[in-house]
C-alpha positions in Angstrom: -49.5 106.0 -5.0 -51.6 107.0 -8.0 -50.1 105.3 -11.4 -48.2 107.3 -13.8 -50.2 108.3 -16.8 -49.6 106.4 -20.2 -49.1 107.8 -23.5 -48.7 106.3 -26.7 -46.0 108.7 -28.7 -45.1 106.2 -31.5 -46.9 103.8 -33.7 -45.4 101.5 -36.5 -46.5 98.9 -38.7 -45.6 96.6 -41.6 -47.1 96.2 -44.8 -49.3 93.2 -43.8 -49.6 90.5 -46.8 -50.1 86.9 -47.3 -45.7 86.2 -47.6 -43.1 88.6 -46.6 -40.7 86.8 -48.3 -38.4 89.9 -48.8 -37.9 89.9 -44.8 -36.6 87.5 -42.3 -38.8 87.1 -39.0 -35.8 89.5 -37.7 -36.3 91.9 -40.6 -40.1 92.0 -40.2 -40.2 92.7 -36.8 -37.4 95.6 -37.2 -39.4 97.2 -39.7 -42.3 97.9 -37.4 -40.2 99.0 -34.5 -38.4 101.2 -36.7 -41.3 102.7 -38.1 -42.7 103.2 -34.3 -39.6 105.1 -33.2 -39.5 107.3 -36.2 -43.1 108.4 -35.5 -42.1 109.1 -31.7 -38.7 110.8 -33.2 -36.7 108.7 -30.6 -33.8 106.4 -31.2 -33.2 103.0 -29.5 -31.3 104.7 -26.7 -34.3 106.1 -25.7 -36.1 102.7 -25.0 -35.6 101.0 -21.4 -37.2 97.8 -22.1 -38.9 96.0 -24.7 -42.2 93.7 -24.6 -43.2 91.4 -27.2 -45.8 88.9 -27.9 -46.9 86.4 -30.9 -49.0 83.5 -31.1 -48.0 79.7 -30.7 -44.4 79.3 -31.8 -45.5 76.4 -34.1 -47.0 79.0 -36.6 -43.6 79.6 -37.7 -41.9 76.8 -36.1 -39.1 78.9 -34.3 -39.3 78.2 -30.9 -39.0 80.9 -28.3 -37.8 83.5 -31.2 -37.5 86.4 -28.8 -34.0 85.3 -27.7 -32.6 86.0 -31.2 -35.2 88.8 -32.0 -33.5 90.7 -29.1 -30.6 92.4 -31.5 -33.3 93.0 -34.1 -35.6 94.9 -31.7 -32.7 96.9 -30.1 -33.0 95.0 -26.7 -29.3 93.6 -26.3 -28.6 94.6 -22.8 -32.1 95.6 -22.1 -35.1 93.9 -20.3 -37.2 92.1 -22.7 -40.6 90.0 -21.8 -42.8 88.0 -23.6 -46.2 87.6 -23.6 -49.0 84.8 -24.5 -52.5 84.6 -24.4 -53.3 82.9 -27.9 -55.0 85.3 -30.3 -55.5 88.1 -28.0 -51.7 88.4 -27.2 -51.3 91.5 -29.4 -53.5 93.4 -26.9 -52.2 91.6 -23.8 -48.6 92.6 -24.7 -49.6 96.2 -25.0 -51.1 96.1 -21.6 -48.2 94.6 -20.3 -45.9 97.3 -21.6 -48.5 99.9 -20.4 -48.2 98.4 -16.5 -44.4 98.7 -16.9 -44.8 102.5 -17.4 -47.9 102.8 -15.1 -46.0 101.3 -12.2 -42.6 103.6 -13.0 -40.8 100.8 -13.6 -39.6 101.7 -16.7 -40.4 105.1 -18.5 -40.3 104.4 -22.3 -41.2 101.0 -23.3 -41.3 99.7 -27.0 -44.0 97.1 -27.4 -44.3 94.9 -30.5 -46.3 91.8 -31.5 -46.0 89.9 -34.8 -46.5 87.0 -36.8 -45.0 85.3 -40.0 -47.6 82.7 -40.7 -46.6 81.8 -44.4 -43.5 80.0 -42.4 -46.4 77.6 -41.4 -49.9 76.6 -41.9 -52.2 78.5 -39.1 -55.6 76.4 -40.1 -53.6 73.1 -39.7 -51.6 74.1 -36.7 -54.9 75.1 -35.1 -56.2 71.7 -36.0 -53.8 69.7 -33.6 -55.9 66.9 -31.5 -56.0 67.9 -27.9 -57.0 65.2 -25.5 -60.3 66.1 -23.7 -61.1 69.0 -26.0 -63.6 69.6 -28.8 -62.1 69.5 -32.2 -61.2 72.4 -34.1 -62.5 70.6 -37.3 -59.9 72.2 -39.6 -59.2 75.6 -38.8 -60.8 78.0 -35.9 -63.6 78.2 -38.1 -64.8 75.0 -37.6 -64.8 75.7 -33.7 -66.5 79.0 -34.0 -69.2 78.4 -36.5 -71.7 76.3 -34.4 -71.2 79.6 -31.8 -72.5 81.8 -34.4 -75.6 79.4 -35.3 -76.1 79.7 -31.4 -76.1 83.4 -31.9 -78.5 83.7 -34.7 -80.9 81.0 -32.6 -80.9 83.1 -30.1 -80.9 86.8 -31.4 -83.3 85.8 -34.8 -80.5 87.4 -37.1 -81.2 86.9 -40.6 -78.5 85.0 -42.9 -76.9 87.9 -44.5 -76.1 89.9 -41.6 -72.5 88.4 -41.9 -72.2 89.7 -45.3 -72.6 93.1 -44.7 -69.9 93.0 -42.0 -67.5 91.9 -44.4 -68.5 94.2 -47.0 -68.1 96.9 -44.7 -64.7 95.8 -43.6 -63.3 95.1 -46.7 -64.1 98.2 -48.0 -62.7 100.0 -45.1 -59.7 98.2 -45.8 -59.3 99.9 -49.1 -58.8 103.3 -47.2 -55.9 101.6 -45.3 -52.5 101.6 -46.9 -51.2 98.6 -44.6 -54.1 96.5 -44.7 -53.3 92.9 -46.3 -56.5 92.7 -48.7 -57.5 95.3 -51.0 -60.4 93.9 -52.7 -61.2 96.3 -55.5 -64.5 95.8 -57.2 -65.9 93.7 -54.2 -69.8 93.9 -54.3 -72.0 92.5 -51.4 -73.5 90.1 -54.0 -69.9 88.9 -54.3 -69.5 88.3 -50.6 -73.0 86.5 -50.3 -72.2 84.1 -52.9 -68.7 83.0 -52.0 -68.2 79.7 -51.1 -69.6 78.3 -47.5 -66.6 77.1 -45.3 -68.1 76.4 -42.4 -71.8 76.6 -42.0 -72.9 79.6 -41.9 -69.5 80.9 -42.4 -68.6 81.9 -46.0 -65.2 82.3 -47.4 -65.3 86.3 -47.6 -66.7 86.6 -44.3 -63.3 84.9 -42.9 -60.0 86.4 -41.9 -56.7 85.9 -44.0 -53.4 84.5 -43.2 -51.1 87.5 -43.0 -47.2 88.5 -42.2 -47.1 91.3 -40.2 -45.7 93.1 -37.2 -47.1 96.1 -35.4 -45.2 98.4 -32.5 -45.8 101.4 -30.3 -43.7 103.5 -28.1 -45.4 104.0 -24.8 -44.1 106.6 -22.3 -44.8 108.4 -19.1 -46.3 111.8 -18.9 -42.6 113.7 -19.1 -42.1 111.7 -22.2 -45.4 112.9 -23.6 -44.5 116.4 -23.3 -41.5 115.9 -25.5 -43.4 114.1 -28.0 -43.5 115.5 -31.6 -47.0 115.4 -31.8 -50.1 114.8 -29.2 -50.3 111.3 -28.0 -53.1 109.0 -27.6 -53.5 108.5 -24.0 -54.8 105.2 -21.9 -57.8 105.8 -19.8 -58.1 102.2 -18.9 -57.0 98.7 -20.2 -58.0 95.1 -18.8 -57.3 91.4 -19.4 -59.5 88.5 -18.2 -59.7 84.8 -19.1 -62.0 81.9 -18.6 -61.7 78.0 -19.5 -62.3 76.9 -23.1 -65.0 74.7 -22.2 -67.1 74.4 -18.7 -70.7 73.8 -17.6 -72.6 76.7 -18.1 -69.9 78.5 -20.3 -71.9 81.0 -22.6 -70.2 80.7 -25.9 -72.4 83.4 -27.5 -71.5 86.1 -24.9 -68.7 85.2 -22.6 -68.5 86.1 -19.1 -64.7 87.1 -19.3 -65.5 89.3 -22.2 -68.1 91.3 -20.4 -66.3 91.7 -17.3 -63.2 92.7 -19.2 -65.4 95.5 -20.9 -67.0 96.9 -17.8 -63.4 96.9 -15.7 -62.3 99.0 -18.7 -65.4 101.2 -18.9 -65.2 101.6 -14.8 -61.4 102.7 -15.2 -62.3 105.2 -18.2 -65.4 106.8 -16.5 -67.6 105.1 -19.1 -71.3 104.6 -18.4 -72.6 104.7 -21.7 -70.3 103.0 -24.4 -72.6 103.7 -27.5 -72.7 107.1 -27.1 -68.8 107.8 -25.2 -67.0 106.0 -27.4 -66.3 107.4 -30.8 -64.5 104.5 -32.7 -63.9 100.7 -32.2 -61.4 98.4 -33.0 -62.9 94.8 -32.4 -61.4 91.9 -33.3 -63.4 90.2 -35.6 -62.0 87.1 -37.4 -65.4 86.0 -38.8 -67.8 88.6 -39.6 -70.7 87.3 -37.5 -68.7 88.4 -34.4 -69.4 92.0 -34.8 -72.8 91.9 -33.9 -72.0 89.1 -31.3 -69.1 91.3 -30.0 -71.3 94.8 -29.6 -73.6 92.6 -27.1 -70.8 91.6 -25.4 -69.3 94.9 -24.8 -72.2 96.8 -24.0 -73.1 98.6 -27.3 -76.0 96.4 -27.9 -78.8 95.1 -25.6 -78.5 91.2 -25.9 -79.9 90.0 -29.0 -79.9 93.5 -30.6 -76.4 93.6 -32.0 -77.0 92.7 -35.6 -79.7 95.3 -35.8 -76.7 98.1 -35.7 -75.3 96.1 -38.3 -78.2 96.1 -40.6 -79.0 99.7 -39.8 -75.7 101.1 -40.7 -74.4 102.2 -37.1 -71.0 100.3 -37.6 -70.2 101.8 -41.1 -67.4 104.5 -41.2 -69.8 107.3 -41.4 -72.4 105.8 -38.8 -72.9 106.5 -35.2 -70.7 103.9 -34.0 -67.6 103.3 -36.6 -66.4 99.6 -36.1 -63.3 98.3 -37.5 -62.8 101.8 -39.9 -58.9 100.0 -40.6 -60.7 97.2 -42.1 -60.3 95.0 -39.3 -59.0 91.4 -39.0 -61.1 90.3 -41.7 -58.8 92.3 -43.7 -55.4 91.8 -42.0 -54.6 89.2 -39.9 -51.0 88.1 -38.7 -52.4 86.3 -35.5 -49.7 87.4 -32.7 -50.2 91.2 -34.0 -53.8 91.2 -34.9 -54.7 92.5 -31.1 -52.1 95.0 -31.1 -53.3 96.6 -34.4 -56.7 97.0 -33.0 -55.2 98.9 -29.9 -52.7 100.9 -32.2 -55.4 101.7 -34.8 -57.6 102.9 -31.8 -54.7 105.4 -30.7 -54.3 106.7 -34.5 -58.0 107.4 -34.3 -57.7 109.6 -31.3 -54.5 111.3 -32.6 -56.2 112.0 -35.6 -54.0 110.1 -37.7 -55.7 107.4 -39.4 -55.6 108.9 -42.6 -58.2 108.0 -45.2 -60.0 105.5 -42.7 -59.9 108.5 -40.0 -63.4 109.0 -38.0 -64.3 112.8 -37.8 -63.7 114.1 -34.3 -63.0 111.0 -32.8 -61.6 111.6 -29.1 -62.2 108.3 -27.5 -61.6 104.9 -29.0 -61.9 101.4 -27.9 -59.2 98.4 -29.0 -60.3 95.1 -28.2 -58.8 91.6 -28.7 -59.9 87.9 -28.3 -58.1 84.8 -28.2 -58.1 80.9 -27.8 -61.6 79.3 -27.7 -63.1 82.9 -26.9 -61.1 82.4 -23.4 -59.0 85.1 -23.5 -59.7 88.9 -23.6 -57.8 92.3 -23.4 -59.0 95.5 -24.2 -57.7 99.4 -23.8 -60.0 102.7 -23.9 -57.7 105.4 -25.1 -58.5 109.4 -25.5 -57.0 112.5 -27.0 -56.2 114.2 -23.7 -54.6 112.8 -20.2 -57.0 110.8 -18.0 -58.2 113.1 -15.1 -56.3 113.2 -11.9 
């Protein structure tokens, strides 16, 4: 039996900021959920199941928050499933929800991911000592900086590439009313002269710590036919994982990322991603990961990703716009960051991304990674149903 086509008919985000002290955790998730329902012109009664995701519980210090969030999410008496794959969880959560629809288990599913990082300290939370593991050295940046250095040595990328990415994404964020960071008056020189945090990663080349949530309503073909406006259609989706550390692991271009992208492209019938994908929402918490992931995802040959950045290909008006929303570099409620990438890709093909809309976008990629570059989740969405 063929899979049921999956459509994105509702998208909702909260206002992302350093601290949403005006709402509780329940209030935060309900805000995103209600906006997604409003976008789809549906009510709680139309939702058959809820799939939620977030990063580790110690980020807020509330264990298994899904148990007390069921009421806020309209999930009382309905199936509720929680997903966790570290930083990629927002993407994985959307894929698990999509699988419920594709398998015809449920017809309409609300999926939501969230984080309220102001109620903890993510940097130090990520620095807990783990036996027999490489220490994170005060936050994720301490873990990933050596991988960036390895990329620079391998590719010959100039030292200023990371600043170009950060400058681009922060300018894009000015067009996105939901983005956390709106840095008016930012210049490339300000990015390049910002303090060095983890060599070679500078302060302005890192993601913020945000409170926020993102929700989507996914439905089947019949539900899409009743939608108030054309939906985004899922053409392919996949997850892959690998250990954090093992002999022969390529930290610059992880095998799991390459395999995940290849699977998604195969499902979507994409043979030349550089030419066939119109917009990319890529998980880039540290600016250097844009050129690294451009190679990992097949948009550039090995060692060539930084050249796309330098030549302006990934600018909002370039041949391959990357993170028109401002990306993780501008908004980072960790548990939701991956779903925001997926949702923003859907907004692009629906033509509803507002001032950061990529003109003529018909096919878009949403990408997320997590842990020590060990968890990957991706989907490709289009403005028309998949063939078949």
